PDB file of N, CA, C and O in Angstrom:
ATOM      1  N   UNK A   1       0.813  -1.154  -0.014  1.00  0.00           N
ATOM      2  CA  UNK A   1       0.031   0.007  -0.006  1.00  0.00           C
ATOM      3  C   UNK A   1       0.870   1.273   0.011  1.00  0.00           C
ATOM      4  O   UNK A   1       1.810   1.401   0.796  1.00  0.00           O
ATOM      5  N   UNK A   2       0.534   2.165  -0.827  1.00  0.00           N
ATOM      6  CA  UNK A   2       1.346   3.454  -0.921  1.00  0.00           C
ATOM      7  C   UNK A   2       0.821   4.463   0.101  1.00  0.00           C
ATOM      8  O   UNK A   2      -0.370   4.511   0.411  1.00  0.00           O
ATOM      9  N   UNK A   3       1.765   5.274   0.615  1.00  0.00           N
ATOM     10  CA  UNK A   3       1.430   6.386   1.443  1.00  0.00           C
ATOM     11  C   UNK A   3       1.862   7.636   0.742  1.00  0.00           C
ATOM     12  O   UNK A   3       2.791   7.601  -0.065  1.00  0.00           O
ATOM     13  N   UNK A   4       1.234   8.711   1.018  1.00  0.00           N
ATOM     14  CA  UNK A   4       1.598   9.926   0.473  1.00  0.00           C
ATOM     15  C   UNK A   4       1.860  11.019   1.503  1.00  0.00           C
ATOM     16  O   UNK A   4       1.144  11.100   2.501  1.00  0.00           O
ATOM     17  N   UNK A   5       2.843  11.840   1.292  1.00  0.00           N
ATOM     18  CA  UNK A   5       3.158  12.925   2.217  1.00  0.00           C
ATOM     19  C   UNK A   5       3.513  14.168   1.358  1.00  0.00           C
ATOM     20  O   UNK A   5       4.249  14.074   0.375  1.00  0.00           O
ATOM     21  N   UNK A   6       2.986  15.277   1.748  1.00  0.00           N
ATOM     22  CA  UNK A   6       3.282  16.541   1.092  1.00  0.00           C
ATOM     23  C   UNK A   6       4.503  17.180   1.733  1.00  0.00           C
ATOM     24  O   UNK A   6       4.554  17.330   2.954  1.00  0.00           O
ATOM     25  N   UNK A   7       5.488  17.558   0.922  1.00  0.00           N
ATOM     26  CA  UNK A   7       6.727  18.183   1.388  1.00  0.00           C
ATOM     27  C   UNK A   7       6.707  19.591   0.866  1.00  0.00           C
ATOM     28  O   UNK A   7       6.266  19.813  -0.262  1.00  0.00           O
ATOM     29  N   UNK A   8       7.162  20.552   1.635  1.00  0.00           N
ATOM     30  CA  UNK A   8       7.267  21.944   1.121  1.00  0.00           C
ATOM     31  C   UNK A   8       8.274  22.738   1.882  1.00  0.00           C
ATOM     32  O   UNK A   8       8.681  22.388   2.989  1.00  0.00           O
ATOM     33  N   UNK A   9       8.678  23.846   1.244  1.00  0.00           N
ATOM     34  CA  UNK A   9       9.587  24.830   1.855  1.00  0.00           C
ATOM     35  C   UNK A   9       8.812  26.158   1.952  1.00  0.00           C
ATOM     36  O   UNK A   9       8.289  26.612   0.934  1.00  0.00           O
ATOM     37  N   UNK A  10       8.720  26.780   3.092  1.00  0.00           N
ATOM     38  CA  UNK A  10       8.105  28.118   3.237  1.00  0.00           C
ATOM     39  C   UNK A  10       9.227  29.136   3.530  1.00  0.00           C
ATOM     40  O   UNK A  10      10.176  28.852   4.261  1.00  0.00           O
ATOM     41  N   UNK A  11       9.087  30.277   2.957  1.00  0.00           N
ATOM     42  CA  UNK A  11      10.081  31.371   3.151  1.00  0.00           C
ATOM     43  C   UNK A  11       9.337  32.491   3.916  1.00  0.00           C
ATOM     44  O   UNK A  11       8.278  32.971   3.511  1.00  0.00           O
ATOM     45  N   UNK A  12       9.943  32.860   5.012  1.00  0.00           N
ATOM     46  CA  UNK A  12       9.419  34.000   5.827  1.00  0.00           C
ATOM     47  C   UNK A  12      10.470  35.103   5.879  1.00  0.00           C
ATOM     48  O   UNK A  12      11.632  34.865   6.207  1.00  0.00           O
ATOM     49  N   UNK A  13      10.040  36.286   5.556  1.00  0.00           N
ATOM     50  CA  UNK A  13      10.848  37.487   5.601  1.00  0.00           C
ATOM     51  C   UNK A  13      10.172  38.491   6.495  1.00  0.00           C
ATOM     52  O   UNK A  13       9.017  38.854   6.275  1.00  0.00           O
ATOM     53  N   UNK A  14      10.915  38.957   7.542  1.00  0.00           N
ATOM     54  CA  UNK A  14      10.371  39.942   8.419  1.00  0.00           C
ATOM     55  C   UNK A  14      11.437  40.869   9.010  1.00  0.00           C
ATOM     56  O   UNK A  14      12.621  40.536   9.055  1.00  0.00           O
ATOM     57  N   UNK A  15      11.006  41.970   9.434  1.00  0.00           N
ATOM     58  CA  UNK A  15      11.836  42.966  10.087  1.00  0.00           C
ATOM     59  C   UNK A  15      12.105  42.555  11.523  1.00  0.00           C
ATOM     60  O   UNK A  15      11.170  42.326  12.291  1.00  0.00           O
ATOM     61  N   UNK A  16      13.372  42.459  11.891  1.00  0.00           N
ATOM     62  CA  UNK A  16      13.769  42.169  13.265  1.00  0.00           C
ATOM     63  C   UNK A  16      14.084  43.477  14.000  1.00  0.00           C
ATOM     64  O   UNK A  16      15.120  44.098  13.763  1.00  0.00           O
ATOM     65  N   UNK A  17      13.151  43.897  14.922  1.00  0.00           N
ATOM     66  CA  UNK A  17      13.292  45.086  15.608  1.00  0.00           C
ATOM     67  C   UNK A  17      14.520  45.123  16.492  1.00  0.00           C
ATOM     68  O   UNK A  17      15.121  46.186  16.647  1.00  0.00           O
ATOM     69  N   UNK A  18      14.906  44.033  17.064  1.00  0.00           N
ATOM     70  CA  UNK A  18      16.032  43.981  17.939  1.00  0.00           C
ATOM     71  C   UNK A  18      17.372  44.109  17.183  1.00  0.00           C
ATOM     72  O   UNK A  18      18.291  44.781  17.652  1.00  0.00           O
ATOM     73  N   UNK A  19      17.467  43.474  16.039  1.00  0.00           N
ATOM     74  CA  UNK A  19      18.676  43.477  15.188  1.00  0.00           C
ATOM     75  C   UNK A  19      18.704  44.606  14.215  1.00  0.00           C
ATOM     76  O   UNK A  19      19.766  44.938  13.687  1.00  0.00           O
ATOM     77  N   UNK A  20      17.613  45.188  13.965  1.00  0.00           N
ATOM     78  CA  UNK A  20      17.403  46.331  13.051  1.00  0.00           C
ATOM     79  C   UNK A  20      17.795  45.993  11.567  1.00  0.00           C
ATOM     80  O   UNK A  20      18.460  46.762  10.874  1.00  0.00           O
ATOM     81  N   UNK A  21      17.337  44.808  11.153  1.00  0.00           N
ATOM     82  CA  UNK A  21      17.484  44.404   9.698  1.00  0.00           C
ATOM     83  C   UNK A  21      16.487  43.347   9.402  1.00  0.00           C
ATOM     84  O   UNK A  21      15.870  42.795  10.313  1.00  0.00           O
ATOM     85  N   UNK A  22      16.317  43.056   8.182  1.00  0.00           N
ATOM     86  CA  UNK A  22      15.409  42.066   7.632  1.00  0.00           C
ATOM     87  C   UNK A  22      16.009  40.631   7.843  1.00  0.00           C
ATOM     88  O   UNK A  22      17.163  40.355   7.515  1.00  0.00           O
ATOM     89  N   UNK A  23      15.160  39.762   8.402  1.00  0.00           N
ATOM     90  CA  UNK A  23      15.581  38.337   8.694  1.00  0.00           C
ATOM     91  C   UNK A  23      14.737  37.452   7.757  1.00  0.00           C
ATOM     92  O   UNK A  23      13.521  37.607   7.643  1.00  0.00           O
ATOM     93  N   UNK A  24      15.444  36.515   7.092  1.00  0.00           N
ATOM     94  CA  UNK A  24      14.734  35.557   6.326  1.00  0.00           C
ATOM     95  C   UNK A  24      14.927  34.158   6.878  1.00  0.00           C
ATOM     96  O   UNK A  24      16.062  33.747   7.118  1.00  0.00           O
ATOM     97  N   UNK A  25      13.877  33.438   7.080  1.00  0.00           N
ATOM     98  CA  UNK A  25      13.882  32.012   7.560  1.00  0.00           C
ATOM     99  C   UNK A  25      13.168  31.106   6.523  1.00  0.00           C
ATOM    100  O   UNK A  25      12.255  31.529   5.814  1.00  0.00           O
ATOM    101  N   UNK A  26      13.596  29.941   6.480  1.00  0.00           N
ATOM    102  CA  UNK A  26      13.015  28.912   5.674  1.00  0.00           C
ATOM    103  C   UNK A  26      12.587  27.737   6.501  1.00  0.00           C
ATOM    104  O   UNK A  26      13.370  27.139   7.239  1.00  0.00           O
ATOM    105  N   UNK A  27      11.312  27.418   6.357  1.00  0.00           N
ATOM    106  CA  UNK A  27      10.745  26.252   7.138  1.00  0.00           C
ATOM    107  C   UNK A  27      10.578  25.084   6.151  1.00  0.00           C
ATOM    108  O   UNK A  27      10.044  25.252   5.054  1.00  0.00           O
ATOM    109  N   UNK A  28      11.021  23.961   6.545  1.00  0.00           N
ATOM    110  CA  UNK A  28      10.869  22.714   5.740  1.00  0.00           C
ATOM    111  C   UNK A  28       9.779  21.877   6.429  1.00  0.00           C
ATOM    112  O   UNK A  28       9.889  21.555   7.612  1.00  0.00           O
ATOM    113  N   UNK A  29       8.760  21.542   5.696  1.00  0.00           N
ATOM    114  CA  UNK A  29       7.547  20.813   6.117  1.00  0.00           C
ATOM    115  C   UNK A  29       7.470  19.464   5.500  1.00  0.00           C
ATOM    116  O   UNK A  29       7.778  19.264   4.325  1.00  0.00           O
ATOM    117  N   UNK A  30       7.039  18.511   6.341  1.00  0.00           N
ATOM    118  CA  UNK A  30       6.638  17.199   5.871  1.00  0.00           C
ATOM    119  C   UNK A  30       5.211  16.976   6.426  1.00  0.00           C
ATOM    120  O   UNK A  30       5.029  16.761   7.624  1.00  0.00           O
ATOM    121  N   UNK A  31       4.229  17.032   5.549  1.00  0.00           N
ATOM    122  CA  UNK A  31       2.825  17.008   6.022  1.00  0.00           C
ATOM    123  C   UNK A  31       2.549  18.266   6.820  1.00  0.00           C
ATOM    124  O   UNK A  31       2.825  19.365   6.339  1.00  0.00           O
ATOM    125  N   UNK A  32       2.029  18.144   7.989  1.00  0.00           N
ATOM    126  CA  UNK A  32       1.694  19.248   8.856  1.00  0.00           C
ATOM    127  C   UNK A  32       2.766  19.580   9.835  1.00  0.00           C
ATOM    128  O   UNK A  32       2.547  20.393  10.733  1.00  0.00           O
ATOM    129  N   UNK A  33       3.980  18.953   9.690  1.00  0.00           N
ATOM    130  CA  UNK A  33       5.040  19.063  10.646  1.00  0.00           C
ATOM    131  C   UNK A  33       6.192  19.870  10.131  1.00  0.00           C
ATOM    132  O   UNK A  33       6.723  19.541   9.071  1.00  0.00           O
ATOM    133  N   UNK A  34       6.612  20.903  10.812  1.00  0.00           N
ATOM    134  CA  UNK A  34       7.770  21.629  10.424  1.00  0.00           C
ATOM    135  C   UNK A  34       8.968  20.902  11.020  1.00  0.00           C
ATOM    136  O   UNK A  34       9.097  20.831  12.242  1.00  0.00           O
ATOM    137  N   UNK A  35       9.844  20.364  10.181  1.00  0.00           N
ATOM    138  CA  UNK A  35      10.941  19.558  10.635  1.00  0.00           C
ATOM    139  C   UNK A  35      12.290  20.255  10.643  1.00  0.00           C
ATOM    140  O   UNK A  35      13.278  19.738  11.165  1.00  0.00           O
ATOM    141  N   UNK A  36      12.305  21.462  10.041  1.00  0.00           N
ATOM    142  CA  UNK A  36      13.592  22.156   9.995  1.00  0.00           C
ATOM    143  C   UNK A  36      13.334  23.693   9.787  1.00  0.00           C
ATOM    144  O   UNK A  36      12.411  24.105   9.085  1.00  0.00           O
ATOM    145  N   UNK A  37      14.190  24.483  10.429  1.00  0.00           N
ATOM    146  CA  UNK A  37      14.236  25.917  10.285  1.00  0.00           C
ATOM    147  C   UNK A  37      15.657  26.334   9.992  1.00  0.00           C
ATOM    148  O   UNK A  37      16.545  26.188  10.832  1.00  0.00           O
ATOM    149  N   UNK A  38      15.875  26.864   8.775  1.00  0.00           N
ATOM    150  CA  UNK A  38      17.258  27.283   8.384  1.00  0.00           C
ATOM    151  C   UNK A  38      17.174  28.712   7.858  1.00  0.00           C
ATOM    152  O   UNK A  38      16.089  29.271   7.698  1.00  0.00           O
ATOM    153  N   UNK A  39      18.322  29.276   7.599  1.00  0.00           N
ATOM    154  CA  UNK A  39      18.494  30.664   7.249  1.00  0.00           C
ATOM    155  C   UNK A  39      18.784  30.940   5.805  1.00  0.00           C
ATOM    156  O   UNK A  39      18.745  32.099   5.393  1.00  0.00           O
ATOM    157  N   UNK A  40      19.073  29.934   5.012  1.00  0.00           N
ATOM    158  CA  UNK A  40      19.413  30.158   3.572  1.00  0.00           C
ATOM    159  C   UNK A  40      18.545  29.217   2.734  1.00  0.00           C
ATOM    160  O   UNK A  40      18.113  28.154   3.179  1.00  0.00           O
ATOM    161  N   UNK A  41      18.313  29.671   1.485  1.00  0.00           N
ATOM    162  CA  UNK A  41      17.564  28.735   0.580  1.00  0.00           C
ATOM    163  C   UNK A  41      18.352  27.503   0.237  1.00  0.00           C
ATOM    164  O   UNK A  41      17.771  26.433   0.054  1.00  0.00           O
ATOM    165  N   UNK A  42      19.623  27.615   0.145  1.00  0.00           N
ATOM    166  CA  UNK A  42      20.503  26.504  -0.187  1.00  0.00           C
ATOM    167  C   UNK A  42      20.413  25.421   0.934  1.00  0.00           C
ATOM    168  O   UNK A  42      20.322  24.226   0.656  1.00  0.00           O
ATOM    169  N   UNK A  43      20.442  25.892   2.202  1.00  0.00           N
ATOM    170  CA  UNK A  43      20.314  24.948   3.299  1.00  0.00           C
ATOM    171  C   UNK A  43      18.908  24.307   3.328  1.00  0.00           C
ATOM    172  O   UNK A  43      18.747  23.130   3.652  1.00  0.00           O
ATOM    173  N   UNK A  44      17.914  25.118   2.982  1.00  0.00           N
ATOM    174  CA  UNK A  44      16.551  24.598   2.951  1.00  0.00           C
ATOM    175  C   UNK A  44      16.363  23.493   1.913  1.00  0.00           C
ATOM    176  O   UNK A  44      15.709  22.483   2.170  1.00  0.00           O
ATOM    177  N   UNK A  45      16.963  23.711   0.709  1.00  0.00           N
ATOM    178  CA  UNK A  45      16.835  22.695  -0.351  1.00  0.00           C
ATOM    179  C   UNK A  45      17.620  21.405   0.065  1.00  0.00           C
ATOM    180  O   UNK A  45      17.198  20.290  -0.242  1.00  0.00           O
ATOM    181  N   UNK A  46      18.724  21.583   0.742  1.00  0.00           N
ATOM    182  CA  UNK A  46      19.554  20.416   1.140  1.00  0.00           C
ATOM    183  C   UNK A  46      18.765  19.605   2.204  1.00  0.00           C
ATOM    184  O   UNK A  46      18.656  18.381   2.138  1.00  0.00           O
ATOM    185  N   UNK A  47      18.231  20.353   3.175  1.00  0.00           N
ATOM    186  CA  UNK A  47      17.514  19.675   4.265  1.00  0.00           C
ATOM    187  C   UNK A  47      16.159  19.008   3.702  1.00  0.00           C
ATOM    188  O   UNK A  47      15.732  17.924   4.101  1.00  0.00           O
ATOM    189  N   UNK A  48      15.591  19.749   2.792  1.00  0.00           N
ATOM    190  CA  UNK A  48      14.320  19.151   2.121  1.00  0.00           C
ATOM    191  C   UNK A  48      14.641  17.833   1.478  1.00  0.00           C
ATOM    192  O   UNK A  48      13.885  16.877   1.654  1.00  0.00           O
ATOM    193  N   UNK A  49      15.746  17.730   0.728  1.00  0.00           N
ATOM    194  CA  UNK A  49      16.059  16.552   0.054  1.00  0.00           C
ATOM    195  C   UNK A  49      16.382  15.394   1.042  1.00  0.00           C
ATOM    196  O   UNK A  49      16.021  14.240   0.813  1.00  0.00           O
ATOM    197  N   UNK A  50      17.037  15.735   2.083  1.00  0.00           N
ATOM    198  CA  UNK A  50      17.407  14.720   3.132  1.00  0.00           C
ATOM    199  C   UNK A  50      16.147  14.199   3.838  1.00  0.00           C
ATOM    200  O   UNK A  50      16.006  12.994   4.049  1.00  0.00           O
ATOM    201  N   UNK A  51      15.263  15.081   4.191  1.00  0.00           N
ATOM    202  CA  UNK A  51      14.036  14.738   4.906  1.00  0.00           C
ATOM    203  C   UNK A  51      13.189  13.858   4.019  1.00  0.00           C
ATOM    204  O   UNK A  51      12.717  12.804   4.448  1.00  0.00           O
ATOM    205  N   UNK A  52      12.983  14.303   2.725  1.00  0.00           N
ATOM    206  CA  UNK A  52      12.195  13.516   1.817  1.00  0.00           C
ATOM    207  C   UNK A  52      12.785  12.081   1.578  1.00  0.00           C
ATOM    208  O   UNK A  52      12.073  11.078   1.539  1.00  0.00           O
ATOM    209  N   UNK A  53      14.065  12.072   1.431  1.00  0.00           N
ATOM    210  CA  UNK A  53      14.703  10.728   1.223  1.00  0.00           C
ATOM    211  C   UNK A  53      14.521   9.875   2.454  1.00  0.00           C
ATOM    212  O   UNK A  53      14.300   8.671   2.327  1.00  0.00           O
ATOM    213  N   UNK A  54      14.601  10.433   3.614  1.00  0.00           N
ATOM    214  CA  UNK A  54      14.417   9.673   4.876  1.00  0.00           C
ATOM    215  C   UNK A  54      13.028   9.079   4.979  1.00  0.00           C
ATOM    216  O   UNK A  54      12.843   7.930   5.379  1.00  0.00           O
ATOM    217  N   UNK A  55      12.048   9.908   4.602  1.00  0.00           N
ATOM    218  CA  UNK A  55      10.622   9.390   4.648  1.00  0.00           C
ATOM    219  C   UNK A  55      10.428   8.237   3.603  1.00  0.00           C
ATOM    220  O   UNK A  55       9.784   7.226   3.881  1.00  0.00           O
ATOM    221  N   UNK A  56      11.018   8.445   2.390  1.00  0.00           N
ATOM    222  CA  UNK A  56      10.880   7.429   1.382  1.00  0.00           C
ATOM    223  C   UNK A  56      11.491   6.138   1.827  1.00  0.00           C
ATOM    224  O   UNK A  56      10.916   5.102   1.494  1.00  0.00           O
ATOM    225  N   UNK A  57      12.576   6.073   2.532  1.00  0.00           N
ATOM    226  CA  UNK A  57      13.266   4.918   3.029  1.00  0.00           C
ATOM    227  C   UNK A  57      12.581   4.422   4.308  1.00  0.00           C
ATOM    228  O   UNK A  57      12.891   3.317   4.753  1.00  0.00           O
ATOM    229  N   UNK A  58      11.674   5.177   4.913  1.00  0.00           N
ATOM    230  CA  UNK A  58      11.031   4.749   6.118  1.00  0.00           C
ATOM    231  C   UNK A  58      11.840   4.915   7.368  1.00  0.00           C
ATOM    232  O   UNK A  58      11.537   4.284   8.381  1.00  0.00           O
ATOM    233  N   UNK A  59      12.872   5.750   7.338  1.00  0.00           N
ATOM    234  CA  UNK A  59      13.769   5.964   8.463  1.00  0.00           C
ATOM    235  C   UNK A  59      13.259   7.005   9.470  1.00  0.00           C
ATOM    236  O   UNK A  59      13.829   7.107  10.556  1.00  0.00           O
ATOM    237  N   UNK A  60      12.214   7.779   9.159  1.00  0.00           N
ATOM    238  CA  UNK A  60      11.786   8.892  10.036  1.00  0.00           C
ATOM    239  C   UNK A  60      10.594   8.499  10.824  1.00  0.00           C
ATOM    240  O   UNK A  60       9.595   8.028  10.280  1.00  0.00           O
ATOM    241  N   UNK A  61      10.695   8.694  12.141  1.00  0.00           N
ATOM    242  CA  UNK A  61       9.615   8.442  13.024  1.00  0.00           C
ATOM    243  C   UNK A  61       9.425   9.642  13.911  1.00  0.00           C
ATOM    244  O   UNK A  61      10.375  10.137  14.518  1.00  0.00           O
ATOM    245  N   UNK A  62       8.144  10.130  13.989  1.00  0.00           N
ATOM    246  CA  UNK A  62       7.830  11.262  14.853  1.00  0.00           C
ATOM    247  C   UNK A  62       7.839  10.808  16.255  1.00  0.00           C
ATOM    248  O   UNK A  62       7.157   9.847  16.611  1.00  0.00           O
ATOM    249  N   UNK A  63       8.620  11.496  17.088  1.00  0.00           N
ATOM    250  CA  UNK A  63       8.595  11.136  18.526  1.00  0.00           C
ATOM    251  C   UNK A  63       7.920  12.194  19.418  1.00  0.00           C
ATOM    252  O   UNK A  63       7.689  11.940  20.600  1.00  0.00           O
ATOM    253  N   UNK A  64       7.609  13.350  18.878  1.00  0.00           N
ATOM    254  CA  UNK A  64       6.818  14.299  19.609  1.00  0.00           C
ATOM    255  C   UNK A  64       6.138  15.224  18.671  1.00  0.00           C
ATOM    256  O   UNK A  64       6.739  15.711  17.713  1.00  0.00           O
ATOM    257  N   UNK A  65       4.879  15.474  18.935  1.00  0.00           N
ATOM    258  CA  UNK A  65       4.085  16.417  18.133  1.00  0.00           C
ATOM    259  C   UNK A  65       3.057  17.048  19.031  1.00  0.00           C
ATOM    260  O   UNK A  65       2.474  16.371  19.878  1.00  0.00           O
ATOM    261  N   UNK A  66       2.818  18.358  18.860  1.00  0.00           N
ATOM    262  CA  UNK A  66       1.851  19.036  19.660  1.00  0.00           C
ATOM    263  C   UNK A  66       1.241  20.161  18.920  1.00  0.00           C
ATOM    264  O   UNK A  66       1.872  20.717  18.021  1.00  0.00           O
ATOM    265  N   UNK A  67      -0.013  20.541  19.267  1.00  0.00           N
ATOM    266  CA  UNK A  67      -0.696  21.753  18.741  1.00  0.00           C
ATOM    267  C   UNK A  67      -0.423  22.844  19.772  1.00  0.00           C
ATOM    268  O   UNK A  67      -0.582  22.655  20.978  1.00  0.00           O
ATOM    269  N   UNK A  68      -0.010  23.975  19.250  1.00  0.00           N
ATOM    270  CA  UNK A  68       0.239  25.143  20.260  1.00  0.00           C
ATOM    271  C   UNK A  68      -0.705  26.304  19.767  1.00  0.00           C
ATOM    272  O   UNK A  68      -0.731  26.668  18.591  1.00  0.00           O
ATOM    273  N   UNK A  69      -1.453  26.836  20.734  1.00  0.00           N
ATOM    274  CA  UNK A  69      -2.293  27.955  20.466  1.00  0.00           C
ATOM    275  C   UNK A  69      -1.621  29.220  20.778  1.00  0.00           C
ATOM    276  O   UNK A  69      -0.977  29.326  21.821  1.00  0.00           O
ATOM    277  N   UNK A  70      -1.730  30.190  19.939  1.00  0.00           N
ATOM    278  CA  UNK A  70      -1.115  31.530  20.178  1.00  0.00           C
ATOM    279  C   UNK A  70      -1.954  32.591  19.500  1.00  0.00           C
ATOM    280  O   UNK A  70      -2.739  32.337  18.586  1.00  0.00           O
ATOM    281  N   UNK A  71      -1.733  33.826  20.017  1.00  0.00           N
ATOM    282  CA  UNK A  71      -2.429  35.003  19.512  1.00  0.00           C
ATOM    283  C   UNK A  71      -1.508  35.813  18.622  1.00  0.00           C
ATOM    284  O   UNK A  71      -0.305  35.914  18.862  1.00  0.00           O
ATOM    285  N   UNK A  72      -2.124  36.405  17.555  1.00  0.00           N
ATOM    286  CA  UNK A  72      -1.289  37.231  16.675  1.00  0.00           C
ATOM    287  C   UNK A  72      -1.137  38.617  17.301  1.00  0.00           C
ATOM    288  O   UNK A  72      -0.471  39.481  16.731  1.00  0.00           O
TER     289      UNK A  72
END
């Protein structure tokens, strides 16, 4: 039986008031889980490929997951 998982990279760019410059973060997702946070697109692509390969081989197991509520 085949299983399917959606993988994606999200880019977030925001102004950091404390550092006084724009900060860019890349989030690597597998399904609804963010599995990596990196600071460059190159790192995000590398991590993305490693995470995807790990899922395909069946080597990745989620050991903790939680829903966190927050206000904007």
